[in-house]
VOFIKOL-767656 format. One record per atom (N, C-alpha, C): atom name; x, y, z; residue number from 1. Coordinates in steps of 0.2 Angstrom, whole numbers, plus 5000, padded with zeros to 4 digits. Layout:
N
  atomo    c1    c2    c3  num
     CA     X     Y     Z  NUM
...
***
This chain:
224
  atomo    c1    c2    c3  num
      N  5211  4715  5118    1
     CA  5211  4722  5121    1
      C  5208  4727  5115    1
      N  5212  4726  5109    2
     CA  5210  4730  5104    2
      C  5202  4729  5101    2
      N  5201  4722  5101    3
     CA  5194  4720  5099    3
      C  5189  4723  5104    3
      N  5190  4723  5111    4
     CA  5185  4726  5115    4
      C  5185  4734  5114    4
      N  5190  4737  5113    5
     CA  5190  4744  5111    5
      C  5186  4746  5105    5
      N  5186  4742  5100    6
     CA  5182  4743  5094    6
      C  5175  4742  5095    6
      N  5173  4737  5100    7
     CA  5166  4735  5101    7
      C  5163  4741  5105    7
      N  5167  4744  5109    8
     CA  5165  4750  5113    8
      C  5164  4756  5108    8
      N  5168  4757  5103    9
     CA  5168  4762  5099    9
      C  5162  4762  5094    9
      N  5160  4756  5092   10
     CA  5154  4754  5088   10
      C  5148  4756  5092   10
      N  5148  4754  5098   11
     CA  5142  4755  5102   11
      C  5141  4763  5103   11
      N  5146  4766  5104   12
     CA  5146  4774  5105   12
      C  5143  4777  5099   12
      N  5146  4774  5093   13
     CA  5143  4777  5087   13
      C  5136  4776  5086   13
      N  5134  4770  5087   14
     CA  5127  4768  5086   14
      C  5122  4772  5091   14
      N  5125  4774  5097   15
     CA  5121  4778  5102   15
      C  5121  4785  5099   15
      N  5126  4788  5096   16
     CA  5126  4794  5093   16
      C  5121  4795  5088   16
      N  5121  4790  5083   17
     CA  5117  4790  5077   17
      C  5110  4790  5080   17
      N  5108  4786  5085   18
     CA  5101  4785  5087   18
      C  5099  4792  5090   18
      N  5103  4795  5094   19
     CA  5101  4802  5097   19
      C  5100  4807  5091   19
      N  5104  4807  5086   20
     CA  5103  4811  5080   20
      C  5097  4810  5077   20
      N  5095  4804  5076   21
     CA  5089  4802  5072   21
      C  5083  4804  5077   21
      N  5083  4803  5083   22
     CA  5078  4805  5088   22
      C  5077  4813  5088   22
      N  5082  4817  5088   23
     CA  5082  4824  5088   23
      C  5078  4826  5081   23
      N  5080  4823  5076   24
     CA  5077  4825  5069   24
      C  5069  4823  5069   24
      N  5068  4817  5072   25
     CA  5061  4815  5072   25
      C  5057  4820  5076   25
      N  5059  4822  5082   26
     CA  5056  4826  5087   26
      C  5055  4833  5083   26
      N  5060  4835  5080   27
     CA  5060  4842  5077   27
      C  5054  4842  5072   27
      N  5053  4836  5068   28
     CA  5048  4836  5063   28
      C  5041  4837  5066   28
      N  5040  4836  5072   29
     CA  5033  4837  5075   29
      C  5032  4844  5077   29
      N  5037  4848  5077   30
     CA  5036  4855  5079   30
      C  5033  4859  5073   30
      N  5029  4864  5075   31
     CA  5026  4868  5070   31
      C  5031  4874  5069   31
      N  5033  4874  5063   32
     CA  5038  4880  5061   32
      C  5035  4883  5055   32
      N  5039  4889  5053   33
     CA  5037  4893  5048   33
      C  5031  4897  5049   33
      N  5027  4899  5044   34
     CA  5022  4904  5044   34
      C  5016  4902  5048   34
      N  5015  4895  5049   35
     CA  5010  4893  5053   35
      C  5011  4894  5061   35
      N  5017  4894  5063   36
     CA  5018  4896  5070   36
      C  5019  4903  5071   36
      N  5023  4906  5067   37
     CA  5024  4913  5068   37
      C  5024  4917  5061   37
      N  5018  4920  5059   38
     CA  5017  4923  5053   38
      C  5022  4929  5052   38
      N  5026  4930  5047   39
     CA  5031  4935  5046   39
      C  5028  4942  5047   39
      N  5031  4946  5050   40
     CA  5028  4953  5051   40
      C  5028  4957  5044   40
      N  5023  4961  5044   41
     CA  5022  4965  5038   41
      C  5027  4971  5039   41
      N  5032  4972  5034   42
     CA  5036  4978  5034   42
      C  5034  4983  5029   42
      N  5032  4989  5031   43
     CA  5030  4994  5027   43
      C  5036  4996  5023   43
      N  5034  4998  5016   44
     CA  5039  5001  5012   44
      C  5041  5008  5014   44
      N  5047  5009  5014   45
     CA  5050  5016  5016   45
      C  5046  5019  5022   45
      N  5047  5016  5027   46
     CA  5044  5019  5033   46
      C  5047  5025  5036   46
      N  5053  5027  5034   47
     CA  5056  5033  5035   47
      C  5057  5037  5029   47
      N  5053  5043  5029   48
     CA  5053  5047  5023   48
      C  5054  5054  5025   48
      N  5060  5057  5024   49
     CA  5062  5063  5026   49
      C  5058  5069  5021   49
      N  5057  5074  5025   50
     CA  5054  5080  5021   50
      C  5059  5084  5018   50
      N  5058  5088  5013   51
     CA  5063  5093  5010   51
      C  5061  5093  5003   51
      N  5065  5098  5000   52
     CA  5064  5100  4993   52
      C  5065  5094  4988   52
      N  5070  5090  4990   53
     CA  5072  5084  4986   53
      C  5068  5078  4987   53
      N  5063  5078  4991   54
     CA  5059  5072  4992   54
      C  5055  5070  4986   54
      N  5055  5064  4985   55
     CA  5051  5061  4980   55
      C  5045  5057  4983   55
      N  5040  5057  4979   56
     CA  5033  5054  4981   56
      C  5034  5046  4983   56
      N  5038  5043  4979   57
     CA  5038  5035  4980   57
      C  5045  5032  4981   57
      N  5050  5036  4983   58
     CA  5056  5034  4984   58
      C  5056  5028  4990   58
      N  5060  5023  4988   59
     CA  5060  5017  4993   59
      C  5055  5012  4992   59
      N  5050  5013  4987   60
     CA  5045  5008  4986   60
      C  5046  5005  4979   60
      N  5042  5000  4978   61
     CA  5043  4996  4972   61
      C  5040  5000  4966   61
      N  5037  5006  4967   62
     CA  5035  5010  4961   62
      C  5039  5016  4960   62
      N  5045  5016  4963   63
     CA  5049  5022  4962   63
      C  5050  5024  4955   63
      N  5050  5018  4951   64
     CA  5052  5020  4944   64
      C  5046  5023  4940   64
      N  5040  5024  4944   65
     CA  5035  5028  4941   65
      C  5034  5035  4943   65
      N  5040  5037  4947   66
     CA  5040  5044  4949   66
      C  5039  5049  4944   66
      N  5042  5049  4938   67
     CA  5041  5054  4933   67
      C  5034  5054  4931   67
      N  5030  5049  4930   68
     CA  5024  5049  4928   68
      C  5019  5051  4933   68
      N  5018  5047  4939   69
     CA  5014  5049  4944   69
      C  5016  5056  4947   69
      N  5022  5057  4949   70
     CA  5024  5063  4952   70
      C  5023  5069  4948   70
      N  5023  5068  4941   71
     CA  5021  5074  4937   71
      C  5014  5076  4938   71
      N  5010  5071  4938   72
     CA  5003  5073  4939   72
      C  5001  5076  4946   72
      N  5005  5073  4951   73
     CA  5004  5076  4958   73
      C  5006  5083  4959   73
      N  5012  5084  4956   74
     CA  5015  5091  4956   74
      C  5011  5096  4953   74
      N  5008  5094  4947   75
     CA  5003  5098  4944   75
      C  4997  5100  4948   75
      N  4996  5096  4953   76
     CA  4990  5097  4958   76
      C  4993  5101  4964   76
      N  4999  5103  4964   77
     CA  5002  5106  4970   77
      C  5002  5101  4976   77
      N  5003  5095  4975   78
     CA  5003  5090  4980   78
      C  5010  5089  4982   78
      N  5011  5087  4988   79
     CA  5018  5085  4991   79
      C  5019  5078  4993   79
      N  5025  5076  4993   80
     CA  5026  5069  4996   80
      C  5024  5069  5003   80
      N  5022  5063  5005   81
     CA  5021  5062  5012   81
      C  5027  5061  5016   81
      N  5029  5064  5021   82
     CA  5035  5063  5025   82
      C  5034  5062  5032   82
      N  5038  5058  5035   83
     CA  5037  5056  5042   83
      C  5039  5061  5047   83
      N  5043  5066  5045   84
     CA  5045  5071  5050   84
      C  5041  5077  5050   84
      N  5035  5077  5046   85
     CA  5031  5083  5046   85
      C  5027  5083  5053   85
      N  5026  5089  5055   86
     CA  5022  5089  5061   86
      C  5015  5093  5060   86
      N  5014  5094  5054   87
     CA  5007  5098  5052   87
      C  5001  5093  5052   87
      N  5002  5087  5050   88
     CA  4997  5082  5049   88
      C  4998  5076  5053   88
      N  4994  5073  5057   89
     CA  4995  5067  5061   89
      C  4993  5061  5057   89
      N  4989  5061  5052   90
     CA  4987  5056  5049   90
      C  4984  5058  5042   90
      N  4986  5055  5037   91
     CA  4984  5057  5030   91
      C  4984  5051  5025   91
      N  4979  5051  5021   92
     CA  4978  5046  5016   92
      C  4977  5050  5009   92
      N  4980  5047  5004   93
     CA  4979  5051  4997   93
      C  4978  5046  4992   93
      N  4972  5046  4989   94
     CA  4970  5042  4983   94
      C  4971  5046  4976   94
      N  4976  5043  4972   95
     CA  4977  5047  4966   95
      C  4974  5042  4960   95
      N  4970  5045  4956   96
     CA  4967  5042  4951   96
      C  4969  5044  4944   96
      N  4973  5040  4940   97
     CA  4976  5043  4934   97
      C  4973  5039  4928   97
      N  4968  5041  4925   98
     CA  4965  5038  4919   98
      C  4969  5040  4913   98
      N  4969  5035  4908   99
     CA  4973  5037  4902   99
      C  4971  5043  4898   99
      N  4964  5044  4897  100
     CA  4962  5049  4893  100
      C  4957  5054  4896  100
      N  4957  5054  4903  101
     CA  4954  5060  4907  101
      C  4958  5063  4912  101
      N  4956  5068  4915  102
     CA  4960  5072  4920  102
      C  4962  5067  4926  102
      N  4968  5068  4928  103
     CA  4969  5064  4935  103
      C  4966  5068  4941  103
      N  4965  5064  4946  104
     CA  4962  5067  4952  104
      C  4966  5064  4958  104
      N  4966  5069  4963  105
     CA  4969  5067  4969  105
      C  4964  5068  4975  105
      N  4962  5064  4979  106
     CA  4958  5065  4985  106
      C  4962  5063  4991  106
      N  4962  5068  4995  107
     CA  4966  5067  5002  107
      C  4962  5068  5008  107
      N  4963  5063  5012  108
     CA  4959  5064  5019  108
      C  4965  5065  5024  108
      N  4964  5071  5028  109
     CA  4969  5072  5033  109
      C  4966  5073  5040  109
      N  4969  5070  5045  110
     CA  4967  5072  5052  110
      C  4970  5078  5054  110
      N  4967  5083  5056  111
     CA  4969  5089  5058  111
      C  4967  5091  5065  111
      N  4969  5096  5068  112
     CA  4967  5098  5075  112
      C  4959  5099  5075  112
      N  4956  5100  5070  113
     CA  4949  5101  5070  113
      C  4945  5095  5067  113
      N  4948  5090  5066  114
     CA  4945  5084  5064  114
      C  4947  5081  5057  114
      N  4944  5077  5054  115
     CA  4945  5074  5047  115
      C  4943  5079  5042  115
      N  4947  5080  5037  116
     CA  4946  5085  5031  116
      C  4947  5082  5025  116
      N  4943  5082  5020  117
     CA  4944  5080  5013  117
      C  4946  5085  5009  117
      N  4951  5084  5005  118
     CA  4953  5089  4999  118
      C  4953  5085  4993  118
      N  4950  5088  4988  119
     CA  4950  5085  4981  119
      C  4952  5089  4976  119
      N  4956  5087  4971  120
     CA  4959  5091  4966  120
      C  4959  5087  4959  120
      N  4957  5091  4954  121
     CA  4957  5088  4948  121
      C  4960  5093  4943  121
      N  4964  5090  4938  122
     CA  4967  5093  4933  122
      C  4963  5094  4926  122
      N  4966  5097  4921  123
     CA  4962  5098  4915  123
      C  4966  5095  4909  123
      N  4971  5090  4911  124
     CA  4974  5087  4905  124
      C  4972  5080  4905  124
      N  4976  5075  4904  125
     CA  4975  5068  4903  125
      C  4980  5064  4907  125
      N  4978  5059  4911  126
     CA  4982  5055  4915  126
      C  4988  5052  4911  126
      N  4986  5049  4905  127
     CA  4991  5046  4901  127
      C  4996  5050  4897  127
      N  4994  5057  4897  128
     CA  4998  5061  4893  128
      C  5000  5067  4897  128
      N  4999  5073  4895  129
     CA  5001  5079  4899  129
      C  4996  5081  4904  129
      N  4998  5082  4910  130
     CA  4993  5083  4916  130
      C  4989  5089  4915  130
      N  4992  5094  4912  131
     CA  4988  5101  4912  131
      C  4989  5105  4918  131
      N  4984  5108  4920  132
     CA  4984  5112  4926  132
      C  4979  5111  4931  132
      N  4979  5114  4936  133
     CA  4974  5113  4941  133
      C  4967  5116  4939  133
      N  4962  5112  4939  134
     CA  4956  5115  4936  134
      C  4951  5116  4942  134
      N  4951  5112  4947  135
     CA  4946  5113  4953  135
      C  4948  5110  4959  135
      N  4947  5113  4965  136
     CA  4948  5111  4971  136
      C  4942  5111  4976  136
      N  4941  5106  4979  137
     CA  4936  5105  4984  137
      C  4938  5104  4991  137
      N  4936  5107  4996  138
     CA  4938  5105  5003  138
      C  4932  5105  5007  138
      N  4931  5100  5011  139
     CA  4926  5100  5016  139
      C  4927  5095  5022  139
      N  4924  5096  5028  140
     CA  4925  5092  5033  140
      C  4921  5085  5033  140
      N  4924  5080  5036  141
     CA  4920  5074  5036  141
      C  4917  5073  5042  141
      N  4911  5070  5042  142
     CA  4907  5069  5049  142
      C  4909  5062  5051  142
      N  4906  5060  5057  143
     CA  4908  5054  5060  143
      C  4906  5048  5056  143
      N  4900  5048  5052  144
     CA  4898  5043  5048  144
      C  4903  5042  5042  144
      N  4905  5048  5039  145
     CA  4910  5047  5034  145
      C  4917  5044  5036  145
      N  4919  5046  5042  146
     CA  4925  5043  5045  146
      C  4925  5035  5046  146
      N  4919  5034  5049  147
     CA  4917  5027  5050  147
      C  4917  5022  5044  147
      N  4914  5025  5039  148
     CA  4913  5021  5033  148
      C  4920  5021  5029  148
      N  4924  5026  5029  149
     CA  4931  5026  5026  149
      C  4935  5020  5030  149
      N  4935  5020  5037  150
     CA  4939  5016  5041  150
      C  4937  5008  5039  150
      N  4930  5007  5038  151
     CA  4927  5001  5037  151
      C  4930  4998  5030  151
      N  4930  5003  5025  152
     CA  4932  5001  5018  152
      C  4940  4999  5018  152
      N  4944  5003  5022  153
     CA  4951  5001  5023  153
      C  4952  4994  5026  153
      N  4948  4993  5031  154
     CA  4949  4986  5034  154
      C  4947  4981  5030  154
      N  4941  4982  5026  155
     CA  4939  4977  5021  155
      C  4944  4975  5016  155
      N  4947  4981  5014  156
     CA  4952  4980  5008  156
      C  4959  4977  5011  156
      N  4959  4977  5017  157
     CA  4966  4974  5020  157
      C  4972  4978  5017  157
      N  4971  4985  5017  158
     CA  4975  4989  5014  158
      C  4982  4988  5016  158
      N  4983  4988  5023  159
     CA  4990  4988  5026  159
      C  4994  4981  5024  159
      N  4990  4976  5022  160
     CA  4993  4970  5021  160
      C  4994  4969  5013  160
      N  4991  4973  5009  161
     CA  4992  4972  5002  161
      C  4999  4974  5000  161
      N  5002  4970  4995  162
     CA  5008  4972  4992  162
      C  5007  4979  4988  162
      N  5013  4983  4987  163
     CA  5012  4989  4984  163
      C  5010  4988  4977  163
      N  5014  4984  4973  164
     CA  5012  4983  4966  164
      C  5010  4976  4965  164
      N  5007  4975  4959  165
     CA  5005  4969  4956  165
      C  5007  4968  4949  165
      N  5007  4962  4947  166
     CA  5009  4960  4940  166
      C  5004  4963  4935  166
      N  4998  4963  4936  167
     CA  4993  4965  4931  167
      C  4994  4972  4929  167
      N  4995  4973  4922  168
     CA  4996  4980  4920  168
      C  4992  4980  4913  168
      N  4991  4986  4910  169
     CA  4988  4986  4904  169
      C  4990  4993  4900  169
      N  4988  4994  4894  170
     CA  4990  5000  4891  170
      C  4985  5006  4892  170
      N  4979  5004  4892  171
     CA  4974  5009  4893  171
      C  4970  5007  4900  171
      N  4967  5012  4903  172
     CA  4964  5011  4909  172
      C  4965  5016  4914  172
      N  4966  5015  4920  173
     CA  4968  5020  4925  173
      C  4972  5016  4931  173
      N  4976  5020  4933  174
     CA  4980  5018  4939  174
      C  4976  5021  4945  174
      N  4976  5016  4950  175
     CA  4972  5018  4956  175
      C  4978  5017  4962  175
      N  4980  5023  4965  176
     CA  4986  5023  4969  176
      C  4983  5026  4976  176
      N  4984  5022  4981  177
     CA  4982  5024  4988  177
      C  4988  5024  4992  177
      N  4989  5030  4995  178
     CA  4995  5031  5000  178
      C  4992  5032  5007  178
      N  4995  5030  5012  179
     CA  4993  5031  5019  179
      C  5000  5033  5023  179
      N  4999  5038  5027  180
     CA  5004  5040  5032  180
      C  5001  5040  5039  180
      N  5002  5036  5043  181
     CA  4999  5036  5050  181
      C  5005  5034  5055  181
      N  5003  5032  5061  182
     CA  5008  5030  5066  182
      C  5010  5023  5064  182
      N  5007  5019  5060  183
     CA  5010  5013  5057  183
      C  5016  5014  5053  183
      N  5016  5020  5050  184
     CA  5021  5021  5045  184
      C  5018  5023  5038  184
      N  5022  5022  5033  185
     CA  5020  5024  5026  185
      C  5019  5018  5022  185
      N  5013  5018  5018  186
     CA  5012  5012  5014  186
      C  5008  5015  5008  186
      N  5010  5012  5002  187
     CA  5006  5014  4996  187
      C  5004  5007  4992  187
      N  4998  5007  4989  188
     CA  4996  5002  4985  188
      C  4994  5005  4978  188
      N  4997  5002  4973  189
     CA  4996  5004  4966  189
      C  4993  4998  4962  189
      N  4987  4999  4959  190
     CA  4983  4994  4955  190
      C  4981  4997  4948  190
      N  4981  4993  4943  191
     CA  4979  4996  4936  191
      C  4972  4993  4935  191
      N  4967  4998  4934  192
     CA  4960  4996  4933  192
      C  4958  4990  4937  192
      N  4957  4990  4943  193
     CA  4955  4984  4947  193
      C  4947  4983  4945  193
      N  4946  4977  4944  194
     CA  4939  4975  4942  194
      C  4935  4975  4948  194
      N  4928  4977  4946  195
     CA  4923  4977  4952  195
      C  4922  4970  4955  195
      N  4923  4965  4951  196
     CA  4921  4958  4953  196
      C  4927  4954  4954  196
      N  4933  4957  4954  197
     CA  4939  4954  4955  197
      C  4942  4953  4962  197
      N  4948  4951  4963  198
     CA  4950  4950  4970  198
      C  4952  4956  4973  198
      N  4952  4962  4969  199
     CA  4954  4968  4972  199
      C  4948  4973  4972  199
      N  4942  4970  4972  200
     CA  4936  4974  4972  200
      C  4935  4978  4978  200
      N  4938  4976  4984  201
     CA  4937  4980  4990  201
      C  4942  4985  4990  201
      N  4948  4984  4987  202
     CA  4952  4990  4986  202
      C  4949  4995  4982  202
      N  4946  4993  4976  203
     CA  4943  4998  4972  203
      C  4938  5002  4975  203
      N  4934  4998  4980  204
     CA  4929  5002  4984  204
      C  4931  5008  4988  204
      N  4937  5007  4990  205
     CA  4940  5013  4994  205
      C  4941  5019  4989  205
      N  4944  5018  4983  206
     CA  4945  5023  4979  206
      C  4938  5026  4976  206
      N  4933  5021  4975  207
     CA  4927  5024  4972  207
      C  4923  5028  4977  207
      N  4924  5026  4984  208
     CA  4921  5030  4989  208
      C  4924  5037  4989  208
      N  4931  5037  4989  209
     CA  4934  5044  4990  209
      C  4933  5048  4984  209
      N  4932  5045  4978  210
     CA  4930  5049  4972  210
      C  4923  5052  4972  210
      N  4919  5048  4974  211
     CA  4912  5050  4975  211
      C  4911  5055  4980  211
      N  4914  5054  4986  212
     CA  4914  5059  4991  212
      C  4917  5066  4989  212
      N  4921  5066  4985  213
     CA  4924  5072  4983  213
      C  4919  5076  4978  213
      N  4915  5072  4974  214
     CA  4911  5075  4969  214
      C  4914  5078  4963  214
      N  4920  5076  4962  215
     CA  4924  5078  4956  215
      C  4923  5074  4950  215
      N  4921  5068  4950  216
     CA  4921  5064  4944  216
      C  4914  5060  4944  216
      N  4911  5060  4939  217
     CA  4904  5057  4939  217
      C  4905  5049  4939  217
      N  4901  5046  4942  218
     CA  4901  5039  4943  218
      C  4902  5035  4937  218
      N  4898  5037  4932  219
     CA  4898  5034  4925  219
      C  4905  5034  4922  219
      N  4909  5039  4923  220
     CA  4916  5039  4921  220
      C  4920  5034  4924  220
      N  4920  5034  4931  221
     CA  4924  5030  4935  221
      C  4923  5023  4933  221
      N  4917  5021  4931  222
     CA  4915  5014  4929  222
      C  4919  5012  4923  222
      N  4920  5017  4919  223
     CA  4924  5015  4913  223
      C  4931  5013  4914  223
      N  4933  5015  4920  224
     CA  4940  5013  4921  224
      C  4941  5008  4927  224
***
């Protein structure tokens, strides 16, 4: 009787092990991970409250550069992008901070009358004291301008780029592009992106915004 019971138990165990191996083998044929379902892109700091205490880069991986970048932007009388603002539906701001030349901010805003470009330049140096506001330009963008800007953003895959990268240096320029749209808020910061490097398309966005503002000669931009 006991021998018969042990035979039945061994058979049940073999069957259980067989089923377990079968399940694992079948699971191995399934497509899992990023091939099946690419992870969604989560934008940094998608909720950005307005207010006097707001910071430019709170909640992002470049928050530790607030004192440097923020000082330049405040000297231009710029303000942090915030999600509870009703004045602007869509905004992009490119901040160019060269070590030995004045910092520049070029902003494109969608307003009730269309897309508007605002460019500002300081009289200090990006790697040192910002100085004060030296010049401001404001003009409307036409359909061709808007189409070109949108094409450049798509080519750069701006919304998919990580905010910060490992490549840094002592001299050069910081190329910082922010966007606030219905997608949320995103910022990308790169140090002296090479024209022939993997971030050349991101650089092209900044070059176009600087050229369209007319505030910086192309020869100077090429130095950085």
